[in-house]
N, C-alpha and C positions, 0 to 999 in steps of 0.2 A: 860202337855197335850196341844194339839193344840186347836184352837178356836172352832173346830167342835167336841171336846170331844174325839178325837182319839189321842192316845199316840204317840208322835214323836219317831222315832228311836234314841236310845242313843248310842253315840260313845265315847269311852275312847281315848283321843288324847294324845299320848306320844311324847314328844319332842325329838329332836336329841341330839347328844353328845355335852356336854358343852353349852347348851342353856337353855331354861326354858319353862314352860307352858304358861307364859305370852307372850313370843316371838312367840310361835306357834299360840296362839290365835290372835295376831296381824297379822301374816301371813295369817291365814285362813279367817280372816274377810275381806279379799279382794275378797273372793268368792261372787258370785251374792247373793243379799239379798233374792231372791226367794228360793235359796238352803238353806241358813242359817235359814230361818224362819221355815223350815220343819225338822230340825235336833236338837237334844239335845246334844250338844258337851260339854264334861267334860274334863277339862284341869288340869293336875297335874304336880308337879315338882318331879324330881327324888330325892331320899333321901340323896344323897351325894353332898355337895358343890363342885364346880369345883376346882380341885387342880392345873390345868395348864392353859395355855392361851386358850381362846375361839376364834374360827374363826369368831365370830360375834362381837367381841370387836370393838368399833367405829361405829358399825351399830345399835346395840341394847344395851341398858344399862344393867348392871348386876342387880341382881345376876344371876349366871349361875350354872347349876347343871349337875351331871353325874349319869348315871344308874349303872355304875361300875367304878372302879379305876384300872388302869393297874397293879399297884404294889400289889394289893390285889384282883385279879380277882375272885377267887372262893368265898371267903367270901362276897365280895361286890355284886356279881351277886346274890347269895342266899338271901342276905339282901334285894336287890331291888325286887326280885320276891315275897318275903313275904310281902313287903311293899304294893304291888299291890293287894294282895288277902285279 
């Protein structure tokens, strides 16, 4: 809740392919503080550890995660979906 007793809007923040919730949090915390103070941002990691090279290696430290894996797309996508609900 905000300081005035009003509940802040809550957003589920899903990171991109082969990154992480922590990386997304770092990126979004460059937003103006006046915006961040009025939002409840929830950051989660995908359920599957990254199996390949991440495009952010050398920019952000691991671990990196994937929402699905190309060699097991159907199973992995279903697993990720149920992970979120």
